[in-house]
N, C-alpha and C positions, 0 to 999 in steps of 0.2 A: 057982148055976152059970149058970143064966140070966139075972141081973143083969150078972154080970163079962162073960159073952160080947156081952150089948147094947154095954156100957158100951166095949166094945174097936170096936166095928162105928162107933162114933159120932167113931174119927176118922178116916175114910174120908172124909168130905166134909165142909165148910164150907159153912155158910147166912150169908150176912149180908144184911141188908135197908136200906134209908131209911127214914126216920121214921115216913113216912104206912105202907109197907110192913108194916113190925117192930110198928107198933100193931095194924095188919090182924091179923098172924099169932098176937102174943098172947093175941087176943080171940076168934079163930077159926081161927086153924090156917090152912093152905092148900090150897086148892080146885083143880082145873082152870077150873071157871065164875070164877075170881079172875082171872082173866089176859085179857087183853087182846092183848098184847103179846111176842115171844118172839124177844132179838134175839141175834146172833152174831157173834165178833169171827174178824178176823185174825187169821193164825198159825201158817199152813201146818201143818208136822208135829206143831208141838203140840195139835192136833183130835185125836188119836188117845188122847190121856191122858181125853179126856170121850165118846170114841164111844158107849161103853157107857151113860153117861148120857142121853144125846141119844136112843138107841135107846131106855130105856127110858120116857122124856115122851112121845113119839109115836108109839110105836107099843104103849104100856100105859096110862100114866096120864091121856093125854089123850081115849081112848076114853071116858071117864067124862064127857065133856061136848059142846054141838053146835055152840055158837055159834062166831061166827065170829073168830079171831084173825089179827093183823099179824104177818107175820114180815119181820125187816129184819137183812141182813147184809152183809159188804164179803170181797171176797178165798175163805178157806176156809169164813167163815162165809156167805158165799153158795152156795156149793156145796153144802154139809151142809143148809142149809135147802130147798134145790129138790131134796134126795132129801127132806127131811122131808115136804115140800109133795104126795108122790106116792101111791098108794093104797094101796102098800105101802112105809111109812117106813122098817122094818126093813132087809127086803132090801135097797132104795135105797143104805141109809146104809151096809150090809154092802158092797154093791158099789163104793161111793165108798173107805171104807178101804181095802179089798183093791186098788184101781188104786194108792190113792195110794202103798200100800207097797211095791209090785211096780213102783218107779219105778228106770230103772238108766241109768248115763251112760257106764259107760267108763271112759276114762281121763283124760277131759277134757267138764266141760260145759261146752255153748253154747247160744247163743239158740236155733239152728236145733233145738240136743235136747230143750231146754227146751220150746219149742212142740209140739213131737209130743209129749213125756209128757206134758203138761196135754191137751193134744185127745185122747188116749187117755184118758185119766181122767176126763174128762167123758164120752167115747164110750159108759165102760163104765156109765154111771147115767142118763144123757140120751140117752135113744132119740126116736123121732118119737112113739111112744104116750106114753111117760111125759110129754114136755114138756105133749102135749097132756093130760095128768092136772095138770099145774100149772097152765096156763090158764084152766083148766075148775073148779077146783076152789072151791066156794063158802065153804068151813071156812076156807081156809087163805090170805090175801091177800099173795103172795110179792112180798119188796121186795131187790132187791141196789143198791146205789151206787158207781160208778165216779168218777174225777177225768177233766173233760176237760181237757187241761192244755197249756198257752200258752208261748211265749219256748222256751226250748233245748230244756225238758221234752219238746217235740211230737215232735223231730228222731228221725230214727232212723237217726242215725248213734249209736252207742254213749257214746261218748268226750266226745260234747255233753251226751247224758244225765246221766254221770257229771259233768261239770259242771254242770251243772243243780242237780243231786242236793246237790254241794257247797257251792251260792250257797245253795239251799232252806236248808239245814240253819244255816249262818252266820244267815239271816234268822230263822227258826223261835227260835233260841237267846235272840235278843229278844224277841220276840213269835210268837203262833202268828196274829196277823191280819197278818202281813207276807207269810204265802203267798196272800193275797185274789190277788193278782195272776198269779199260777203255778197256782193250781189252781179247779178251777168241777164242784161235785159234780152228778151227775147222777141221780138214782132212777128206777131200772127197775121197775113195777110190775104186779101183776095182778089181778082183782078189783075189790072197791067195799072201798077198806083204812076199819077203824074207825076210824082216826087220822090225821090229815094232815099226813105227811111230805113238809113244802114248806119245810124248810130254817127255822133259830129260831136261827144263829146268823150272823156276821156275812161268811159265805161264797155267792157266788150257787148257787143250787139251784135245777135244771129233775128235772121230771119227766115221764118218758117212758112211754107204757101199752105193755108186752109184746105181743110177735104170736110167731108160730110161726117167724117170718124171723129174729126177732130176738133171742130167748131165749138161745140161744148163746153168739153173738156179745158180748151185755152180761155174762154170768158170764164168761165169758172174760175179758172186759173187767177185772172187778173182780177180779183173782185178779193183773192183767199184770203186774208187776214190775218197773220199769224199768231198763235194762241188765243185765237177765237175761232178759227177753221182751218180744215185740213188742208196740208198742202196737194196739188193736184199733180201726180207721177205720169208716167206712159203715155206722154202724148203723142200722136200716132206724128212723125215727122219731125220731133224735135229732139234735143236730146237728151239721153238719160238722165234724170235728176229729179227735185221737188220743185214745185213753181210754184211761189206764191203774189200774193197783192200788185200789180204793175207800180202802183200809186208808192209803194217804200222810196222805188228810185223815180219816179214821174209823177207826183202828186199832183199838180199841175202840169201837165206834159207840155214842156216849151219845145216849138217850133226848132229854133235852133240845134236842140240838143239831140234831135232826129237826124236832121239833114236838110241838103239846101232845099228849098223853096225855089221850084225851079220858074214859075210866073205866080202871076195873081198875087192875091189875100190870102191871110188864112183869117176866118172867120172864128170868135171862139166865146161863144154862148157860156158864162160863167154863176153862178151863183154869187161869188165875188165882185170887187172890181180893181182888186189885185191876185199876181198870182204869185204862188211856193213854189219851189224848186222840188222839192222833194220833200217826204212825209217829215224827216227830220227838221228839215229845217222850220217847221211849224215853230221850235224849241230855238230857232235862231233869229229874231226878228231883225236883226243889227244888219243880216245877210237877207240883201236883195236881190231881185231879177233886174240886169243889166239894162237899158232900156236899148240897146243894140243886139240884144236878144229877141227881143220883140220887134223890130223894126218894121215888119209890113204886116203883124197883128192887129185886126179889129176886137178887141173885149168886149163884148155888151153883158150888162149885168144890172139889179133889182138897185136902184138908189134909194140912199138910208133913207128918206121919206118913207118909199116903198115899206121899207124890213122893216121900220117902227110900227107901222101898220099892221105888220099880222101879230096874230098870237100874243103878249108877253114882248114884243117887238124883237122877236128873234126868228131865224130862219129854223125849218126842223134838225135835227141831230139823232144820231144813231144813240147818242147817251139818254135820251128820252124812253129810248127801254126801261132803263134804270129810274128814270125822273118819276115816269109813269107808270110803276110797276102795282100792279094790283087794278089799272086805271085804264086799262087801254081802251074803253070806251072815247076817254079824254084824248087820250093822245092820236087815236083814229080823227076823233073831231074835229083837230086842230091839222094834223097834216093833208086829210081832206079838205078842207077850207084854205092853207094855203097852195094847194094842190088845182082846187078853182078859180082863186085871185092869181096864179101865175099865168091866167090864159091873158090877164090884164098888159102884162109885159109883151105878149106876141100881136096884141093888135096894136100896143103901142109901137113896137116894134114894123110893122106895115105901114104904118099911118106916116110915122117920117120917112122911108125910104118909099115910097112912091111918091109922097110930095116932093122930097127936096132938101127938106126941113132936117135932114140929118145933119149938113153940112156947118148949120147953125149950131148943134147944140153936140156934136163930138169934140172932145176933149185931147190933147196931147196926152201920152202914157209916158209917166215921170218917174 
């Protein structure tokens, strides 16, 4: 009977690992001491699907280690990791999740309304004291990435921004490299990073140390979607310009694009069990992330069975605001259910790592 129950719970999460990480887990299992970096992807409301997984990792699993770990995220991945790097990560992530669920736009979504709601979300878990906690945290070195925009994408005119996105879309169809003149990556960071996130791909990458003055503007810029939100300007310490959503370039940030992971493994809690390099790559399914790019990465996500058990068999999405227009109560009910159910993923991860059974369920990334 116990074995039957255990086999059923195995279906809640799927664990995939690059070649180096897979070999390590087969020999040694997976412990907090193995991790030198944790990554967080863009994805808006999709994050609610793994809220409980992230909470278990940061508030329980990592309590068994004391070494320095780098955190790197874009958009909502940057939001959640700013919560994770606080003294009480469980409370901060819960504040973020609840504030995100409680977005309301009425009859029409506008740039002004999205700006107000996003700032309200950040204020719910990023107070003056909590920002100070992240800045002074010697355990977690926080990183978030934004793009500094060139050309029409730097305009405040929404129509011109949309035109720039269409132009970038067609350029990206041919090659990701064609976006080099449109986007420049900026990595904002705290502490003394274990790994050098200085950019290892073809895009210009600048690093900017965070301060109390620049922290919230930098985090806000990492999630500022073009034509949906205002770009962020005048970030203290950063080059002049307009900064927008880091997910445009690093939708699901790849460790290999950021720089060399000098030691240990990368833990990647994710709402999908695959990675998409940049936002525009969503439209080029033939463009796959190479296995050599994620050699030392452990990707943890909900299984197909778990996703199928959610309302309508799908994970939350920001398009739910339109789908449930004038029916916020239903959207809130569904998102809250997903948030609560996500704790099952955290429980499963803790069981697998503590028992050592993770070696029998991990699959090679391909």
